[in-house]
C-alpha positions in Angstrom: 2.9 66.0 -26.3 1.4 62.5 -25.7 1.4 61.1 -22.2 3.4 57.6 -21.4 1.4 54.8 -21.7 0.7 52.9 -18.5 -0.8 49.5 -18.6 -3.3 48.6 -15.5 -1.9 47.2 -12.5 -4.2 44.4 -12.6 -3.0 43.6 -16.1 0.4 43.4 -15.2 0.2 40.8 -12.4 -2.8 38.6 -14.4 0.3 38.5 -16.8 3.0 37.2 -14.5 0.4 35.0 -12.8 -0.9 33.3 -16.3 1.9 33.9 -18.7 4.5 31.7 -19.7 6.9 31.0 -16.8 10.4 33.0 -17.5 13.6 30.9 -18.3 15.3 32.7 -15.3 12.8 31.3 -13.1 14.5 29.5 -9.6 13.1 25.9 -10.2 13.3 23.8 -7.1 15.9 20.9 -7.5 14.7 17.1 -7.9 16.7 14.2 -6.6 20.3 14.0 -7.0 20.6 11.7 -10.1 22.6 8.7 -9.0 26.1 8.4 -10.7 26.6 5.1 -12.8 30.2 3.6 -12.8 31.3 0.3 -13.4 33.1 -1.2 -10.4 35.9 -2.9 -12.8 36.9 0.6 -14.3 37.9 1.9 -10.9 41.8 1.1 -10.1 41.9 -2.4 -8.1 38.3 -3.0 -8.6 35.8 -3.7 -5.9 38.6 -4.4 -3.3 39.4 -0.9 -3.5 35.9 0.7 -4.2 35.5 -1.1 -0.4 38.2 0.0 1.0 37.4 3.4 0.0 34.0 3.5 1.5 35.2 2.0 4.7 37.5 5.0 5.0 34.9 7.6 5.1 31.5 5.9 7.0 30.6 7.4 10.7 28.9 4.1 11.6 29.8 -0.2 11.3 27.9 -1.1 7.9 26.9 -3.8 6.8 27.6 -6.1 4.1 23.9 -6.1 2.6 24.3 -2.4 2.2 27.8 -2.2 1.1 27.1 -4.8 -2.1 23.8 -2.6 -2.5 25.8 0.6 -3.0 27.9 -0.9 -5.1 26.2 -3.4 -7.4 27.6 -6.0 -6.3 26.4 -9.7 -4.6 26.6 -9.8 -1.1 28.9 -13.0 -1.4 31.7 -11.1 -3.2 31.6 -8.0 -0.5 32.1 -10.8 2.5 34.8 -12.7 0.9 36.5 -9.2 0.1 35.8 -7.7 3.2 37.5 -11.0 5.4 40.8 -11.0 2.9 41.5 -7.4 4.2 40.3 -7.9 7.6 43.4 -10.8 7.4 45.7 -8.9 5.6 45.2 -5.8 7.9 46.1 -8.3 10.3 49.3 -9.0 9.8 50.7 -6.5 8.4 52.4 -4.0 10.5 49.7 -0.6 10.0 48.1 0.9 12.9 44.5 -0.2 12.2 42.5 -3.3 11.4 39.1 -4.0 9.8 36.3 -5.6 12.1 33.2 -6.9 11.9 31.3 -6.0 15.4 27.6 -6.6 16.3 27.4 -7.5 12.9 28.7 -4.4 10.6 32.7 -3.5 9.6 34.0 -0.6 10.2 38.0 0.2 10.0 39.6 1.1 14.3 43.1 1.5 15.4 44.7 -1.2 16.7 44.6 -2.0 20.7 48.4 -1.1 20.6 48.0 2.2 19.4 45.7 3.4 22.4 48.6 5.4 24.0 48.9 7.4 20.4 45.3 8.2 20.0 44.4 8.6 23.3 47.2 11.6 23.4 46.2 13.2 20.8 42.8 13.3 20.5 42.6 14.2 24.3 45.5 15.8 24.8 47.2 12.8 27.5 43.9 13.3 29.7 42.8 10.2 30.2 38.7 9.6 29.7 38.3 5.8 31.1 35.6 4.5 33.0 35.7 4.6 36.6 36.0 1.1 38.6 32.5 1.8 39.6 31.5 2.6 35.8 33.0 -0.7 35.1 31.4 -3.2 37.7 27.8 -1.7 36.8 28.5 -2.1 33.2 29.2 -6.0 33.7 26.4 -6.7 35.8 23.8 -5.2 33.6 25.7 -6.9 30.4 25.6 -10.9 32.4 22.4 -9.6 33.6 19.9 -7.5 31.1 17.3 -6.5 30.8 18.2 -5.6 34.9 16.4 -3.0 37.0 18.6 -0.1 38.9 17.3 -1.7 42.2 18.7 -4.8 41.2 22.1 -3.7 40.1 22.7 -1.6 43.6 21.7 -4.9 45.2 24.3 -6.9 43.1 27.0 -4.1 43.8 25.7 -2.9 47.5 26.0 0.8 46.8 23.1 3.1 44.9 24.2 3.1 41.1 22.1 6.2 40.1 24.3 8.5 38.2 26.4 5.5 37.0 23.7 4.4 35.0 23.3 7.7 34.1 27.4 8.1 33.2 26.9 4.6 31.2 23.6 6.1 29.7 24.8 9.6 28.5 28.5 7.5 26.8 25.8 5.4 24.9 26.7 2.0 26.6 23.4 0.9 27.7 19.9 2.2 27.3 16.4 1.0 28.6 15.0 -1.8 27.4 11.8 -2.3 26.0 10.0 -4.8 27.5 6.4 -6.3 27.8 5.1 -5.7 31.2 3.1 -4.0 33.1 1.9 0.0 33.5 4.5 1.6 36.4 7.3 -1.1 36.2 10.4 -0.1 37.0 12.7 0.7 34.3 15.1 -2.3 32.2 19.0 -1.4 31.1 20.3 -3.3 28.2 24.2 -2.5 26.9 23.8 -1.3 23.2 25.9 -1.4 19.8 28.7 0.8 21.1 29.1 -1.7 23.6 29.2 -4.5 21.5 31.9 -2.3 19.5 34.0 -0.8 22.4 34.1 -4.3 24.0 35.4 -6.2 20.6 32.4 -8.1 20.8 30.7 -9.7 17.6 27.6 -10.3 20.3 26.2 -10.5 23.6 27.1 -14.2 23.2 31.0 -13.4 22.5 31.3 -12.5 26.4 33.9 -14.1 28.7 31.9 -16.7 31.1 32.1 -14.4 33.7 28.1 -15.1 34.8 28.7 -17.9 37.3 30.6 -15.7 39.5 27.8 -13.2 39.8 24.6 -14.1 42.1 21.6 -16.0 41.0 18.4 -14.5 40.1 16.9 -15.3 42.9 19.4 -14.0 45.4 19.3 -11.0 43.8 15.7 -10.1 44.0 16.0 -11.0 47.6 18.7 -9.0 47.7 16.8 -6.1 46.3 13.8 -6.6 47.7 15.6 -5.8 51.3 17.1 -2.6 50.1 13.3 -1.6 49.4 12.0 -3.4 53.1 
């Protein structure tokens, strides 16, 4: 009886590594191929396509980003967005389209805030306290500003309130060129503009004249650390 023929182990390994790649061998996926389309083939054309994108974005989007994604001129996208915003504003819908902080997004209309809050939070209110609102106002109008100066304006320690505003994403530390070890300065974020319904800080109401001048704030801050 003849013995079964066995190939040496090292020869089988050489075949595995040096031979042609088996068709069943998994191949690493490359970049996903972008889908080509003609925007005019969709029902409603560019207008409806922009609406579809606005419904799924998590963050406000710039006109240039929409124009690039949909392969449209920026001017056309801007015109469509403005027309949609006007249409939503006058219609009896629960949402509106607004440009805040230089970016566009669909928001619920303020009149429906109680309904939305009840649905999302089970009727529990998550509003900022009076102390947080006062601190936020000082930072908004005097930014960039340090905590010690904010405390001087309000007359109380604001460390805890500042931490709350940071956790809410309404303020952040502002990087300003200065001496090493200088006190941290704070300013408002894009989220602040969105929550306040502002396109930029230039749209803040004229409340600054009611706040103490900068030199008085500095004197009060110095007295507080004396």
